Every structure is written in C-alpha cells, then in structure tokens.
C-alpha positions, 0 to 999 in steps of 0.5 A: 433448462432455461437460460436463468436456470443454466446461469444459476447452475454455473460455479460462482466464479463464472457467475460473478467473475469480478466479485469473485476476483475481488474477494479472492484478492482481498483475502490474499492481501489480508494474509500478506498484510498481517504477515509483513505489517511490523515492517510497514510500521518500522518504515513509517516511523523511519520516514517521520524521523528528523522531519525538518518542517516539524522541527521548524514549526515547533511540532516536535515538542517533547524529548528528542528522539535519537536517529535509529536504523531499521533494526533499532527502530523495530527493537525500540518499538518492541522494548519501549511500547511492547511487542503487540505495538508492532501491529498497531494500525493493522486493522485499518491496514487490512481494511485498506487492502480489502478495498485497495487490492480488490479494486486494483486487481479487478481494474487491472484485469479488466483493462488488460483483457477488455480495454488494452486487448491482451491475447492469451499466449502472445506477448503483451506490450510493456507500455500497455502493462504500464498504463494498466498498472498505473491506472489500476493503482490510482483508482484503487488507492483513491477509494482506499485513501481514508483507510490509509490515512487512519492507518498512518495516524494510528501507527504514530500513536506509540511515538506520541505516547513516548513524547508525552503527547496525548493519544488522539484515538481510542481505536479504528472507528474512533479515528474515523469519526474524529477525522470526519468531525474535525475535517469533514468528508474532505478530511478523510481524503487528506493526502490523497494526491501523493497517495494516488501518485505513490500507488500509481508508481508502486503498481507500475512496479508491482502489477506491471512487473509481475505480469510482464516478468511472469508471461515473459518467463512462460513464453521464453523459458522452459518454466511453467505456470507454477510456484517457481515462476510466481516466486521469481516474478513476485521478487522482481515486482517487490524490488521495482515497486520499492524503488519507484514508490518510496519517495512518494511514500515518504511524502504521503506519510508526512502529509497524512501525519501533519497537524491540521487546522479546523478547516482540515488544512495542513499546518506544515505543508501546503501540497505534496510538491511543497512537502517534497521541496521542504524535505529535499531542502531541509534533509537532502535528496536521500531523505526521500528514501528514508525507510527504503530498506524496510519498504523493500524488505516488506514489499518483497515478502508481501509480494511473495506471500500475496502472489503465491496465495492469490494464484493458489486461491484462484486455482483452488476456486477454479479461476484462471491463472493471473 
C-alpha cells in the first residue's frame, strides 16, 4: 500500500486532527449555547441597566425602566416581550461559538502539546496553562468579534421596542450588513479590545482551570477520566471564569451597544478604559459585577454541558481525551 493510500485509509480524526477537533468543539459549544442562552440574554440586560453615561448623554430616551434582579429581568422579558425573546440573538451567538470555541480549543491544544511541551502523565506547570489559555482565548475571540457584536446588539432590540425606539435590525444577516454599511469593516470589530481582554481572562478561568483541575485529579486522586472528573473540573472552571471575566464583560457589552457616529466612533465611550472609569465613577465599583449571578449561573451549566458533550464526542469519534 502506497503512503497516499495508507493515509486515505486512516480514520478522519487522524487524517485531519485539527479540523476534526474544530468541528467537534463547535458542535459541543452549539449545544451548550442553546441550552443556556436565556441566562446570557438576562445577563446582557442587567449589564445595561442604569448605565450612567447613557443617562448623561440623553441616550436613554423613553420611559425609565425600573431596576430588576436576575429573576425579575428574565420574567419581565418573558411577560413583556414573549418567551421566544429569551432566545433573541441566539443565532449569532451560535455562529460566534462555532468560530470562537473551534479556534480557541484547537489553538490551546496546539500550544499546550506542541509549543509549551506538555508530557502525558506528568503535571503541567500552571503558568504554562495560563499562557496557553489566555493566548487561545484572545485569538479565538478576535476572529469571532463581529458575531459577538451582532449578538449583543440583537439582544437589546426587545428593550428598544419597549422604550418606544425603532428596531435596528430585521435579522442576523441584516444586522451584519447594516453594521458593515454604517461603520465599514472596522465597525464589525467595534469593541474588540475589551472583547479580547475578556476572552483572555475567561479562558484563563475556563481552559486553564478545567485542564489543571482535571489532570490534578487524575494524577493525585483515585478518580479516573470519566464524567465525574469532567463534571468537577467544569464546575470549577465556570466559577473562576465568571469571577475573572465579568468586569471585562460589562465593559465589552456597553461599548458594543453604544450609539455610533457615521465614522463608527462611539458616542459614549472613547475606549475600554474610558468605559471602565465612567462606569466606576458613575455607578460604583460593584457595577462591574452587574450580571455576575446570571453570568456564573450560565457559565457553570455552560461549562458542564460543553465539557461533558465535548469529551463524549471526542471519545465516540476516536479522538483522545482533552
């Protein structure tokens, strides 16, 4: 058998390992995103609540919206806009995770195994896992930033309707085209800096924590590589990711949702640092943790669903455990 014929006879995961891992992680992420999306919508609405810069700029025209907690916000969306609106923006969110999760997972494994030199069966230094996780998250989020922008803006459409403002988009593709026509290609990457910063922090919590906790348990306890180990690792990763990522997520959401001029420049914030300063000065430090509970309550089940699904899909397809 010639080398070419031998290569063609190999299973798909062995012939195209990175493409296979990209596809498998994207599938697992799509499942996790659809299951937990209502919590993401609730989190986004909470993060925009009481925005000081918008009040000063007169951008919050229309009737004042009372402060609500997580449950009242979710219930209010269902009652005032309809239950289906809890999944408003889900399509670009799934698009985003196909790109974001696929890129970050493939990048992290490549960095971990080929660049940072992890040896199977030995402990992996935490600092190397941190470098790999932050780098993978930043790279993945940069490529996925346009889809994240569309998702955030579409999630706020229901609130605009309640405030008597005209809707901006007819659908996902119209949103992409409108943002592109108004701000050019650069407009699609509006808010990419805080977005990438957030992703680096979140992945330091998610990828780094999951990988470190899982292999610590395998090397130092009687647990084996099964669903119990995956569940414990994913719960830890969701908590750490929420703590590290929520402040950057608040800044990212506000920058992405702010009105813009014809050149695509924001009218409320000059940069992510300006948004951070205005938010803390106008609303207090704890405003950076607006939406923390739904963020955590979403990240915990998201991590659980994603990692369990991903590990099982890998096993079913003959790919080694993460």
